[in-house]
DRENMARPA-536570 format. One line per field, with one value per residue: residue number from 0; residue in one letter; x, y, z of N, C-alpha, C, O, CB in turn. Coordinates in nm, 2 decimals, always signed. Glycine has a CB too. Layout:
<recs>
i <- NUM,... .
aa <- A,... .
n.X <- X,... .
n.Y <- Y,... .
n.Z <- Z,... .
ca.X <- X,... .
ca.Y <- Y,... .
ca.Z <- Z,... .
c.X <- X,... .
c.Y <- Y,... .
c.Z <- Z,... .
o.X <- X,... .
o.Y <- Y,... .
o.Z <- Z,... .
cb.X <- X,... .
cb.Y <- Y,... .
cb.Z <- Z,... .
</recs>
This chain:
<recs>
i <- 0,1,2,3,4,5,6,7,8,9,10,11,12,13,14,15,16,17,18,19,20,21,22,23,24,25,26,27,28,29,30,31,32,33,34,35,36,37,38,39,40,41,42,43,44,45,46,47,48,49,50,51,52,53,54,55,56,57 .
aa <- M,E,V,L,R,V,F,N,N,N,V,V,L,A,R,D,E,L,G,R,E,V,V,V,T,G,R,G,V,G,F,K,K,K,S,G,D,P,V,D,P,A,L,T,V,T,G,Q,N,T,T,Q,E,R,T,T,T,A .
n.X <- -5.22,-4.89,-4.54,-4.30,-4.05,-3.85,-3.80,-3.69,-3.76,-4.00,-4.11,-4.24,-4.25,-4.53,-4.75,-5.11,-5.42,-5.55,-5.34,-5.17,-4.90,-4.81,-4.67,-4.62,-4.66,-4.60,-4.56,-4.30,-4.39,-4.21,-4.04,-3.85,-3.94,-3.95,-3.94,-4.23,-4.38,-4.67,-4.83,-4.90,-5.20,-5.31,-5.07,-5.04,-5.04,-5.07,-5.10,-4.99,-5.04,-4.84,-4.85,-4.81,-4.94,-4.83,-4.75,-4.71,-4.55,-4.58 .
n.Y <- +11.17,+11.32,+11.26,+11.50,+11.53,+11.32,+11.27,+11.09,+10.73,+10.75,+10.99,+11.24,+11.49,+11.60,+11.66,+11.76,+11.67,+11.91,+12.06,+12.17,+12.17,+11.91,+11.77,+11.44,+11.19,+10.84,+10.51,+10.37,+10.52,+10.65,+10.48,+10.34,+10.53,+10.80,+11.12,+11.22,+10.98,+10.80,+10.87,+10.60,+10.59,+10.41,+10.40,+10.63,+10.83,+11.10,+11.41,+11.72,+12.07,+12.29,+12.54,+12.88,+13.19,+13.49,+13.80,+14.16,+14.40,+14.75 .
n.Z <- -7.11,-7.16,-7.16,-7.07,-6.95,-6.76,-6.44,-6.24,-6.17,-6.05,-6.07,-6.31,-6.54,-6.72,-6.99,-6.98,-7.10,-7.16,-7.21,-7.01,-6.78,-6.57,-6.29,-6.23,-6.01,-5.88,-5.84,-6.05,-6.25,-6.43,-6.54,-6.76,-6.97,-7.19,-7.35,-7.50,-7.47,-7.36,-7.05,-6.82,-6.67,-6.47,-6.30,-6.21,-5.92,-5.81,-5.94,-6.00,-6.07,-6.26,-6.34,-6.31,-6.20,-6.30,-6.16,-6.18,-5.99,-5.97 .
ca.X <- -5.11,-4.77,-4.41,-4.22,-3.94,-3.84,-3.69,-3.67,-3.87,-4.12,-4.17,-4.22,-4.32,-4.62,-4.85,-5.23,-5.51,-5.59,-5.21,-5.09,-4.78,-4.81,-4.59,-4.70,-4.59,-4.63,-4.44,-4.26,-4.44,-4.12,-3.96,-3.81,-4.00,-3.89,-4.03,-4.34,-4.44,-4.79,-4.84,-5.01,-5.30,-5.31,-4.95,-5.04,-5.09,-5.10,-5.08,-4.97,-5.03,-4.72,-4.87,-4.86,-5.00,-4.72,-4.80,-4.62,-4.58,-4.52 .
ca.Y <- +11.25,+11.28,+11.26,+11.58,+11.50,+11.22,+11.31,+10.95,+10.62,+10.77,+11.14,+11.27,+11.61,+11.54,+11.74,+11.68,+11.68,+12.07,+12.14,+12.21,+12.10,+11.85,+11.69,+11.31,+11.07,+10.70,+10.38,+10.34,+10.60,+10.71,+10.36,+10.34,+10.62,+10.91,+11.24,+11.19,+10.86,+10.81,+10.81,+10.51,+10.63,+10.31,+10.41,+10.77,+10.84,+11.22,+11.51,+11.85,+12.15,+12.36,+12.66,+12.98,+13.32,+13.57,+13.93,+14.23,+14.51,+14.86 .
ca.Z <- -7.08,-7.25,-7.10,-7.12,-6.88,-6.66,-6.32,-6.19,-6.20,-5.98,-6.09,-6.43,-6.58,-6.85,-7.06,-6.98,-7.22,-7.17,-7.25,-6.89,-6.74,-6.43,-6.20,-6.19,-5.92,-5.87,-5.84,-6.15,-6.36,-6.54,-6.56,-6.91,-7.04,-7.28,-7.38,-7.58,-7.43,-7.28,-6.90,-6.78,-6.57,-6.38,-6.23,-6.16,-5.78,-5.80,-6.04,-5.94,-6.20,-6.24,-6.41,-6.21,-6.27,-6.29,-6.14,-6.15,-5.91,-6.03 .
c.X <- -4.97,-4.65,-4.35,-4.07,-3.94,-3.75,-3.65,-3.78,-4.00,-4.19,-4.15,-4.31,-4.40,-4.70,-4.99,-5.31,-5.57,-5.45,-5.15,-5.02,-4.81,-4.70,-4.68,-4.61,-4.66,-4.53,-4.43,-4.32,-4.35,-4.02,-3.95,-3.90,-3.91,-3.97,-4.11,-4.41,-4.55,-4.76,-4.94,-5.09,-5.32,-5.18,-4.94,-5.12,-5.12,-5.04,-5.09,-4.94,-4.91,-4.75,-4.89,-4.89,-4.89,-4.79,-4.70,-4.63,-4.51,-4.50 .
c.Y <- +11.21,+11.33,+11.38,+11.56,+11.41,+11.25,+11.19,+10.85,+10.64,+10.91,+11.19,+11.41,+11.58,+11.67,+11.70,+11.71,+11.82,+12.14,+12.18,+12.11,+12.04,+11.76,+11.58,+11.23,+10.96,+10.61,+10.33,+10.41,+10.64,+10.61,+10.33,+10.40,+10.74,+11.00,+11.20,+11.05,+10.89,+10.78,+10.72,+10.56,+10.53,+10.34,+10.53,+10.77,+10.97,+11.30,+11.65,+11.97,+12.24,+12.51,+12.75,+13.10,+13.42,+13.72,+14.03,+14.34,+14.65,+14.97 .
c.Z <- -7.14,-7.17,-7.16,-7.08,-6.78,-6.55,-6.27,-6.23,-6.14,-6.00,-6.25,-6.45,-6.71,-6.89,-7.06,-7.10,-7.25,-7.20,-7.14,-6.86,-6.60,-6.40,-6.16,-6.10,-5.92,-5.89,-5.97,-6.29,-6.45,-6.57,-6.72,-7.01,-7.09,-7.31,-7.49,-7.57,-7.36,-7.14,-6.90,-6.66,-6.46,-6.27,-6.15,-6.02,-5.77,-5.92,-5.98,-6.08,-6.17,-6.30,-6.29,-6.27,-6.22,-6.26,-6.12,-6.08,-5.95,-5.91 .
o.X <- -4.94,-4.66,-4.32,-3.98,-4.03,-3.63,-3.53,-3.87,-4.10,-4.29,-4.04,-4.41,-4.33,-4.71,-5.01,-5.26,-5.63,-5.45,-5.04,-5.05,-4.83,-4.65,-4.78,-4.49,-4.78,-4.42,-4.52,-4.30,-4.39,-3.92,-4.05,-3.93,-3.81,-4.09,-4.05,-4.50,-4.55,-4.69,-5.04,-5.03,-5.36,-5.20,-4.87,-5.23,-5.23,-4.95,-5.19,-4.84,-4.89,-4.65,-4.97,-4.86,-4.86,-4.88,-4.61,-4.75,-4.39,-4.45 .
o.Y <- +11.10,+11.43,+11.38,+11.58,+11.42,+11.24,+11.20,+10.89,+10.57,+10.95,+11.18,+11.43,+11.53,+11.76,+11.61,+11.78,+11.85,+12.26,+12.24,+11.99,+12.12,+11.69,+11.59,+11.21,+10.96,+10.64,+10.26,+10.37,+10.68,+10.64,+10.30,+10.34,+10.78,+10.98,+11.13,+11.02,+11.00,+10.69,+10.74,+10.56,+10.58,+10.30,+10.54,+10.73,+10.98,+11.26,+11.69,+11.97,+12.27,+12.58,+12.72,+13.12,+13.42,+13.75,+13.99,+14.39,+14.65,+15.08 .
o.Z <- -7.17,-7.11,-7.28,-7.15,-6.70,-6.57,-6.24,-6.30,-6.17,-5.95,-6.30,-6.39,-6.80,-6.81,-7.14,-7.20,-7.36,-7.20,-7.16,-6.88,-6.51,-6.48,-6.08,-6.12,-5.95,-5.94,-6.02,-6.40,-6.56,-6.62,-6.78,-7.11,-7.03,-7.30,-7.58,-7.65,-7.29,-7.10,-6.95,-6.55,-6.35,-6.15,-6.05,-6.00,-5.70,-5.99,-5.91,-6.15,-6.05,-6.30,-6.20,-6.39,-6.10,-6.34,-6.05,-6.09,-5.97,-5.93 .
cb.X <- -5.09,-4.77,-4.34,-4.28,-3.90,-3.81,-3.74,-3.66,-3.82,-4.08,-4.09,-4.24,-4.22,-4.73,-4.81,-5.30,-5.62,-5.66,-5.24,-5.16,-4.66,-4.93,-4.53,-4.74,-4.56,-4.74,-4.49,-4.27,-4.50,-4.04,-4.02,-3.79,-4.09,-3.85,-3.95,-4.29,-4.35,-4.89,-4.87,-4.96,-5.44,-5.29,-4.85,-5.11,-5.00,-5.06,-5.17,-4.84,-5.17,-4.60,-4.99,-4.75,-5.16,-4.62,-4.90,-4.57,-4.55,-4.61 .
cb.Y <- +11.25,+11.35,+11.12,+11.70,+11.61,+11.10,+11.39,+10.95,+10.50,+10.74,+11.26,+11.15,+11.73,+11.39,+11.76,+11.70,+11.58,+12.13,+12.26,+12.26,+12.21,+11.77,+11.78,+11.23,+11.09,+10.65,+10.25,+10.21,+10.72,+10.86,+10.25,+10.20,+10.64,+10.87,+11.39,+11.21,+10.77,+10.72,+10.92,+10.38,+10.66,+10.16,+10.39,+10.87,+10.80,+11.26,+11.48,+11.83,+12.23,+12.28,+12.66,+13.00,+13.37,+13.56,+13.94,+14.26,+14.47,+14.92 .
cb.Z <- -6.95,-7.41,-7.12,-7.10,-6.84,-6.72,-6.20,-6.04,-6.15,-5.83,-5.99,-6.53,-6.60,-6.81,-7.18,-6.87,-7.21,-7.03,-7.34,-6.76,-6.75,-6.42,-6.07,-6.32,-5.77,-5.95,-5.74,-6.14,-6.30,-6.48,-6.48,-6.95,-6.96,-7.40,-7.42,-7.71,-7.36,-7.33,-6.79,-6.76,-6.64,-6.47,-6.31,-6.27,-5.68,-5.67,-6.15,-5.81,-6.24,-6.32,-6.53,-6.11,-6.22,-6.41,-6.04,-6.25,-5.78,-6.15 .
</recs>
């Protein structure tokens, strides 16, 4: 996984191996990280997929 945005030391937005955006939480997962840095899987507690299907009503 690759960091897209750091929210704080414990929460980052990342892109997984399939290209999906996920919110990753874990103690210190965002500490001293910048966009493009890899996410350490040992620090990852949870990952939440942020992709949503959009539907339109007519």
